[in-house]
C-alpha positions in Angstrom: 19.5 -6.6 21.6 17.7 -4.5 24.3 14.0 -4.7 24.3 11.7 -2.1 25.7 9.3 -2.6 28.4 6.8 -1.7 26.4 7.9 -4.2 24.1 8.2 -6.9 26.3 4.5 -6.7 27.6 3.0 -6.3 23.9 5.0 -9.7 23.3 3.3 -11.2 26.6 -0.2 -11.0 25.1 0.7 -13.2 21.9 0.4 -16.7 22.3 3.0 -17.7 19.3 1.8 -21.0 18.7 -2.2 -19.3 17.7 -3.1 -18.3 14.9 -6.1 -15.4 15.6 -9.0 -14.6 13.8 -9.1 -11.3 12.0 -11.7 -9.7 14.5 -9.3 -11.3 17.6 -6.0 -10.2 16.2 -7.5 -6.7 15.5 -8.2 -6.5 19.1 -5.3 -7.9 20.3 -3.3 -5.0 17.8 -5.6 -2.3 19.7 -5.0 -3.5 23.3 -1.0 -3.1 23.1 0.4 -0.3 24.5 1.0 2.5 22.4 4.0 5.1 21.6 3.0 8.7 21.5 2.6 8.9 17.7 -0.4 7.6 15.6 1.5 4.3 14.0 0.5 2.7 10.7 -1.3 -0.4 10.8 0.5 -3.1 8.4 0.0 -6.2 6.6 2.6 -9.2 5.8 1.2 -11.4 3.2 3.6 -14.7 2.4 2.0 -16.3 -0.7 2.9 -19.6 -2.2 4.2 -18.1 -5.7 7.6 -18.1 -7.3 8.1 -14.4 -8.3 10.9 -15.3 -10.6 8.3 -16.3 -13.1 6.5 -13.4 -14.6 3.1 -14.9 -14.8 3.2 -15.5 -11.1 3.7 -11.8 -10.3 1.1 -10.6 -7.8 0.0 -6.7 -8.1 -2.9 -4.6 -8.4 -4.7 -2.0 -6.8 -7.8 -1.8 -3.8 -9.6 1.2 -2.4 -10.0 0.9 1.1 -13.2 1.7 2.6 -11.9 4.1 5.5 -8.6 5.4 3.9 -4.9 4.7 5.3 -5.2 7.8 7.4 -1.8 9.0 5.6 -1.6 12.2 4.2 -0.8 11.5 0.3 1.4 14.1 -1.5 0.2 13.4 -5.6 2.2 14.9 -8.3 0.2 15.3 -11.7 2.2 15.3 -14.6 0.1 16.7 -18.0 0.6 19.2 -20.3 -3.1 20.5 -20.6 -3.0 23.8 -18.2 -6.6 23.5 -17.8 -6.5 19.6 -16.5 -3.4 20.8 -14.5 -5.6 23.4 -12.8 -8.5 21.2 -12.2 -6.1 18.6 -10.5 -4.9 21.6 -8.4 -8.4 22.6 -7.7 -9.2 18.9 -6.5 -6.2 18.3 -4.1 -3.1 17.8 -6.2 0.0 18.7 -4.5 1.6 19.3 -7.5 0.7 19.6 -11.2 2.4 20.5 -14.6 5.5 18.5 -16.5 8.6 20.1 -18.0 9.6 22.1 -14.6 9.0 18.8 -12.8 10.9 16.8 -15.0 13.8 19.0 -14.5 13.3 19.1 -10.6 13.1 15.4 -10.1 16.5 15.4 -12.5 18.0 18.0 -9.8 17.1 15.5 -6.8 13.8 16.4 -5.9 11.3 14.0 -4.8 8.5 15.8 -2.6 5.6 13.3 -3.7 4.4 10.2 -2.2 2.4 9.3 -5.9 3.3 10.3 -9.4 0.2 10.5 -12.1 0.8 10.9 -15.6 -0.8 10.8 -18.8 0.2 8.2 -21.7 1.3 10.9 -24.1 3.9 11.7 -21.4 5.5 8.4 -20.9 8.0 8.0 -23.1 9.9 11.2 -21.4 8.9 10.2 -17.9 10.3 7.3 -18.8 13.8 8.9 -18.7 13.5 9.2 -15.4 13.3 5.6 -14.6 16.6 5.5 -12.8 15.5 8.2 -10.3 11.9 7.0 -10.0 12.2 3.4 -10.4 14.3 2.6 -7.0 11.7 4.6 -5.2 8.6 2.8 -6.6 7.7 6.4 -7.7 7.0 5.4 -11.7 3.7 5.4 -12.6 1.8 2.5 -14.4 -0.9 1.7 -15.8 -1.7 -1.6 -13.8 -1.6 0.4 -11.0 -4.1 3.4 -12.4 -1.3 6.0 -12.5 -1.2 6.3 -15.9 -4.5 7.6 -17.3 -6.1 10.3 -19.5 -8.4 10.8 -16.4 -6.2 12.1 -14.0 -8.8 13.7 -12.0 -10.4 11.0 -11.3 -7.1 8.9 -10.8 -5.9 11.7 -8.4 -9.4 11.3 -6.5 -9.2 7.6 -6.3 -5.4 8.0 -4.6 -6.4 10.9 -2.3 -9.3 8.6 -0.9 -7.4 5.6 0.1 -6.5 3.8 -3.1 -3.3 1.8 -2.6 -0.8 -0.7 -4.6 0.0 -3.8 -3.7 2.9 -5.9 -5.1 4.8 -9.1 -4.1 8.4 -8.4 -3.4 11.4 -10.9 -4.8 10.4 -13.3 -1.7 7.0 -13.5 -2.5 5.8 -11.3 0.2 3.2 -8.6 0.1 3.6 -5.5 2.5 0.7 -3.0 2.4 -0.5 -0.5 4.9 -4.0 -0.5 5.8 -4.6 2.3 8.4 -3.6 3.8 11.6 -3.9 2.6 15.2 -6.2 5.6 16.2 -8.5 3.9 13.6 -11.4 1.8 15.4 -11.7 -2.4 15.1 -14.6 -2.1 12.9 -12.5 0.2 10.5 -9.2 -1.6 10.6 -11.2 -5.0 10.1 -12.8 -3.4 7.3 -9.6 -2.4 5.4 -8.2 -5.6 6.0 -11.1 -7.7 4.8 -11.5 -5.8 1.7 -7.4 -5.9 0.8 -6.7 -9.4 1.5 -10.2 -9.9 -0.9 -8.3 -8.1 -3.5 -5.7 -10.2 -3.1 -7.2 -13.3 -2.7 -9.0 -12.2 -6.4 -5.2 -11.7 -7.8 -4.4 -15.2 -7.5 -2.3 -16.1 -10.8 -3.9 -19.1 -12.7 -0.5 -20.8 -13.3 -0.1 -21.1 -9.2 -0.8 -24.8 -8.1 -1.1 -25.4 -4.7 -1.4 -23.4 -1.3 -1.7 -19.7 -2.5 -2.1 -18.0 0.8 0.7 -19.0 3.3 0.6 -16.8 6.2 -0.6 -13.2 7.0 0.4 -10.9 9.9 -0.7 -7.8 11.2 1.5 -5.5 12.9 1.6 -1.5 13.8 5.1 0.3 13.2 6.1 -0.9 16.7 4.4 -3.6 17.9 5.4 -7.3 17.1 3.3 -9.4 14.4 0.3 -11.1 15.3 -0.5 -14.1 12.7 -4.2 -14.0 11.4 -5.7 -17.5 10.9 -6.0 -18.1 6.8 -9.6 -19.1 7.6 -10.5 -15.6 7.8 -9.6 -14.8 4.2 -10.3 -18.4 2.4 -14.1 -19.1 1.8 
């Protein structure tokens, strides 16, 4: 595999035997040579859980103080014309119901988050084969099934993100952009990690937080010292 000169230079800055404090890891990430686009900054959190057990699944939401830096396209599913109008006036990209069911069945997925009222979930559930694999199905645990669709919309647009452990016991979550200042990235990481630590299942014994890495889209990963998050 060919490794670019920039990537080699960035890797050379990392001591692979070291774990960096949160502040040092972010500053190291910011020191990397960059590509021309504004990369996402992502966390990979390896947890000491067994995802095969339902009582050890870790899932939740967190509102990042500085947002994600991403433009999130939101579809609000409601049968209430007034609610739909209010959502469109408050930043929703799409709002309605029947016409969007038909569009989704036809292969349309030009949105990142769906928010729906509870009364429509029986019908929306029928779209599970389309929405499920794309992780677009609304869920009460993530706050995207609610009668207060306007509030849910404002939270998503302001930087509310969902975290969910995968089958390997790892959470992947975006917490900003490389254009963010170090302080903003540190704030977002700290808030996100606090939410994940608070979500520890009571059934988990032993070590909960195993490893945490931060990286950007095109950068090598930097291992953060767990003590940055364990109080």
